[in-house]
N, C-alpha and C positions, 0 to 999 in steps of 0.2 A: 259041380261041387268041389272037385279037385282044384279047379281054377280059382275058386273063392276061399280056399282053405285058410289063407292068411288074412282074410277080410277083404271087403269090396274096394275100399280106398287104397289100401296097401297093394292090392293086386293091380289096380290101374296104374299106380305110380311105377310099380315094377315093370309093367309092359311099356310104359313110356320111356323109362330109363334104359331098358333093353333096346328099344328102337333107336334112341339117341346114341347109344354105344355103337350100334351097327351102321348107322347113317349119321355122320357129324353134322349134316345140314338139317337134320330133324330138330325142331325147336320145341322145348317143353319147359314151362314154369308152373309152379304151384305155391300156394300159401297154406299155412295151418293156423288154427286158432290157439288160444292159451292152453287148451287141454291136449293139443297135438293132433286134433282131428282135421281132416281135409276141409279147407274153406273154399278156395278158388283154384282153378287150373286152366291153362290155356296151352294148346298145341297146334302145330302145322308141320306137315312133312315137306320135304325138299321140292316137291312138284308144286305144292301150294305156294311156296315162296317165289318159285319161278313164275307162276300164274299171276301173282300180284304184281311183279315187275312188268308184265306184259299188259295186264288188263285191270290193274287196281285203281284206275282213275275214278271210277264210280263204285263205291262199296256199299252194300246193303246188309244190315243186320237186324234181326227180329228177336226181341227179348221175351216174347210171349209163350215160348215153347216149353212146356213143363211135363212132357210125357215120360215120367219115370217113377220109380218106387218112392222117391224122396220128395217129389214135387218141386224140384229146384230148377231154376232157369237153365236152359240149354241154348247157347247163343252161337249159331253159325254165321260166319262172315262170308258173304258171297258176292259174286260180280258177274259180268257179262263177257263172254268170250267173242272172238271175231266171227263166230257163227251165231251170235246172239243166244247162246245157251248158257246155262248155269255153270259157273266154276267156283270152287271153294278156296278161300284164302286162309282159313283157320277156324278153330272152334274153341268156345270157352264154356266151362261149367262153373256156376257160382252158387254160393250158399244163400245170398240175399240180394235184394234189389236196391241197395242204398247207393248214394252218389259216390262214396268212397270206393265201393266195389266196382262200379262202372269206370271210374277213373283208373283204377288198377288194370282193368281189362283193356282199355284203350291204350294206356302206356305200354302194356305188355305187347299188344298188337303191333305197335310202332317199333318196339325193340326187335320183334321177330322179323320185321320187314325193313330193318336198317334205317328207322326214322323217316321213311318215305310216307308222307301224308297222301291220302287220296285227294282228288280235286273236289269231289262231292260225296256226301253220305246221305243215305235214306234210311229212316228209322220209323218206329211207331211213335205215338204221341206221348210216351212216358216222360213225365216232367223231370225225374232224376236223370234220365239219360240225356235229356236236352242240356241240363246244366253240366253234366260231365263232358259232353262234346264241346261246350263253350270253353271249358277250362283246358282241354287237351288238344282238340282239333281246331285251334284258332285259325282264322282266315280260310276255312273250308266251307263250301256251300253245303247247307244242311236243309233237307226237305223232309217234311212229314209224309209218311205213306198215305196216299190218296184213298186207298181201300179202307184204312182205319177212319179217315175223315168221313167217308161215305157212310160207314156203319154208324158213326157217332151222330151224323146229321139225321139219319133216318130215325134214330132213337129220340132226338130232341126236337126236331122240326115237324111241322105239319106237312103231309105228303104233297100238298098243292104248292108248297114253297120250295121243294127240292130242286126243280128245274132252274129256278132263279139263283139258288145258292151254288149249284154246279157251274154255272157261268162265272161266278166269282173264283172258283177253284181252277177252271181250265182255260178261260178266256183272258189272254194277256192284253192289258191296256196300260196307259200311263198311270202313275201313282195317284194324280189328282182325279182322274176318271174313276179309278177303283174306289177312292174315298166317296165320291159322289154316288156311285152305284151301291156302295155299302150303306150310306145314309138312306137311300131310297128303299133298299131291302129292309132295314130296321123300321122305317116308317110304315111299311106295308105289313110286315109279318111279326114284329117283336110283340111279345106278350109276357105276362108274369112268369110263365113256365120257361120261356126261352131266353129271358134277359140275361141270367147268369152265364149260360152257355155261350151266347153271342159275345158277351164281354170277354170271356176267356179265349174264344176263337179270334177275336180282334187283336188281342195282345200277341197272339202267335201268327198274325197274318203273314209275316215274312218267311214263315216256314211252309206255307201251303198255297198261298195265292199266287197264280201264274203271273200276275202283274209285278210281283216283287221277285220272281225267280227267272226272269228272262235272261239275265246275265250268267246263269249257272250252267255248267257243263253236266247234263244229266242223261244224255244219249237216249232220249225219249222214254226214260224210266220214271214213272210217276209213283209207283208203289213197290212194295217188296215182294213182287211176284217171283223174283229169283230165289228169295228165301223160301217162299211158299212152295216153289218147285222142288226144292231140296226137301222141305218138310213133307211133301206129298209122298216122296220117295221113302222118307224115314218112317212115315206112318205104316207102311207095309210091314206086318209082323211085329209091330211095336205096340206095347201096352203099358199100363200103369204099374205093373209088377216088375218091370225090368230094372236090373241093377245098373250101376254106372258102367261096369264092365260090359254088360250086355249092350248098352246104348253105344259105347265107344266102338265096339266091334261091329255093330250094325251100321253105324255111321260110316266106318271105313269101307264096308261092302258097298254102301250107296255111292261113295266117291269112285270106287272102281268102275261101277256102272256108267256114271257120268263121264269118266275119262275114256272108257271104251267107245261111247257115243261120239266123243269129240274126235277121237282117232279116226273113226269111220267118216266123220264130216271132213276132216283134213284130207283123207284119201280121196273122197269124191271131189273135193274142190280142185285138187291138183290133176285129176284124171278127166274132168269134164268141164265144158264151158256152156253157160246159158245162152240161149238163142236170141239174137236181136230180132225184134218184131216190128219196130217203128221206123218207117222209111226216113222221116225227117231227122231222126236221131241215131241213125244206124252206125255212123262212125263213132259217136260218143258211147253208144251201147257196147260196141266191140272193145273200146278202151276199158270201160267199166267192167266188162266180163273177164278181161285179162287180170285186172287188178284186185277186185273185190270178191269176197266169198259169195256164194249163191244167194243167200238170204238178204244180204246188203244190196246185191245187184238188183234184185227184185223190187226192193224198196225204192231204189233210184228209178227203175223202170216205171213204177207207179207214179212217181213225181213227173216223169217225162210225159206220161199219158194225160195228166192234168194240165200240163203246159200247153196243150192244144187250145185251151180257152184263154190264153194270154195274147197280148200284142204290145209292141213297142210304140208308145205314143209320142215320145221325144227322145232326141239324141244330142248330147252336149260333148263337144270335143275340146280337150285342153292340150297343153303343151306335151304331156307325156301320158295322159290317161283319157278315157272316154266314160261318160255317164249315160246309162240307158234308163229311161223312166218306163217301167213296165206296169201294165194294169190289166184287169180282167175285161174281156170284151163286153160283158153285160154290166160292168160296174167300174166305170172309169175313175170314180172317186177314190177307190182303194188302190193306191199306188205304191211301188217299190222302186228303190234306187239301186241299180247294179253298176258298180264301178269296175272298169277293166283297165289294167295297166300292164302292157307288155313290157318286159325287161329282157336283158341279155341272157339271164340265167333261167328264168322261168316266168310264166305269166301269173299275175296276180289278179284275182277276181273276188269281189265280196258283195254281199247284198244287205240292204238295210233291215231285212227281217232277221238277221243273225242266226239263221237256222244252222249253218255250219258250226258256229260257235257253241250252240246249244246241243245239237244232235250229233255232230261229227260227220254228217252227210250233206252234200250240196242240195239247195232248194230248187224248186221248179223254176223260179225266176232266173237264176243263174244258168240252169240248164238250157232254158229257152234262148237266152242271150248267146250262149256258146254255140247253139245250133245255127242262129242267125249269122254268127261270124264264121261259120264253116269250120269250126275247130275239129281236128282229126282225133286229138287225144284230150283227156281230162288234164287240166293244169295240176301240177304237183301239190299246190296249196289245197286242193279239193279232195286229195286222197290221203285220208288219215290212216296211218299204218295199222293201228289196232283193229281196223275192220277189213284189212286185206288178207290175201292168202299167205302173205309172208310176215304176218303179225309176230310170229315167234322167231323170226330170222332164220327160218329153216330148221329149227330144233323141234323134234317130235314130242308130243306129250306122252308121259308114261301111263300105260293102261292100268298099272297096279298101284296099290297104296304102299307107303313106306312104313306103315305101323309095324309090320313084321318084315323088316327089310333084309336085304342081302348084305354080305360082307363086302368090305371095300378094300382094294389094295391101297397101301399108304394111309390107313385110317388115322394114324396119329398126326400126320401132317394135316389131313383134312380137318380134323378136330381142332387143331391150333388155328388154322386159317379161319374156320367158322367163328370161333370164339373171338379172334382179333377183329374180324369184320364187324361183328355186332358191337364190340367195345369202341372201335374207331368211329362207327357211325354215330353212336350215342355221345362220344366225346366231341366230335365235330359239331353236333346239333347244340351241345351245351356251350362250346367255345365261340361260335360264330357271333353271338350277341354280346360277348364280354371281351374287351380288348386284351386284358391281362391274361385270361385263359387262352385266347387265340394265340398270343405270342409264345406262351409257354408250351402249348401243344405243338405249334409249328416248329419250334426249336427242338423239342423232343423227337419229332418225326425226322427232321433234317439230320439230327445226330445218329439215329438208327440207320438212315440211308447212307450217311458218310462212313459209317463204321461196318457196312455190310460185309466187306472183304477182310475185316480184322479177325484174327483167330480169337477164340474165346479166352485163352490163357492171357494173351497180350492185352485184351480189352480189360480183363479183370485186374491185371497188373497195373 
């Protein structure tokens, strides 16, 4: 009651401003309506900002979470660590679910993270959020959560047709083949009850069909399970009677637990090595064990086990590269092209299945070819840093939250630096597309650098 004496919204804002004063890297913005009431707010602490720099390539946010006294959306932005566990990039609380509100949330999210856009985003099927993403996160791959698609199709389709529709969601083909399969599905299962839903889903096909998402970098994430993972943690001791203050404090406690788990995973990764078990791939396994975290190593090991059913059916040699045609022993019609180009700096290898491009880990076809070439180490092009033990460059994660942060030495300088970093990132984003602003900003920065050593009195004079 003492905490809420000044009112729920005023107390939350006070907590956030205190945190920002203690830690200049704590980011907080909010808006109020015409009556001065809290409308929207977004915040993220210094560790969340660091997490986004390391793991923000795929970002998930779920706008369906409304477990609080006011029934307003609570939107966590989450991602995937190098241990494939949930990490939090920030959080928003909004008063409505309009397109303008979501545009504000996304723009504020980018300001907090220095205008760095993710490579891909995963959301639910909310139409207003889809429009907001098209406005703010242009040129970013956007996928609808497959879990929400599954729930929707179970509601609208006959249970006998679910298997056929799932193949449209998860089985990647060419665009022409998808169109043919979609026409066949409609001819077999469309009815008066499903016509409207199927038409709506077809308009959104580029957001959910595997055939249209093969070029996207999604790290094998099809749904918002990362957000659900955070939400399941939030559900503990959370009820509809909670105030915003209760919810914010509880959210911070959940983050502490997530970060403690990540610190434990980091410790285990640096102190232990997975055991190679496959004679044919032993050297590659040892190389992967040194580079990758445990969970990613075991995913690779699983791919190596599958490679036992592959064979090389043809080998083409060029001036600087070699192409291996790889197929399944029991199905030679399904073929994959693996190109290997040794260079002076590093080996380059890629597969026609584009698994590395989509998942961030090499596929079984590439691993099989490397084993046939007697490679001792994985080529650098196959080791994505964000999945390695050194994903953070040796910097440890903080186990605690910055909501009630400690004092800093040189706080005034850190505050100025944080403020200038955000402004310069936003200015650069605006100027890079407009020649006049580009020249103006460049001249201003060069002037600041040139006068770095000039005394303030002389500069004013």
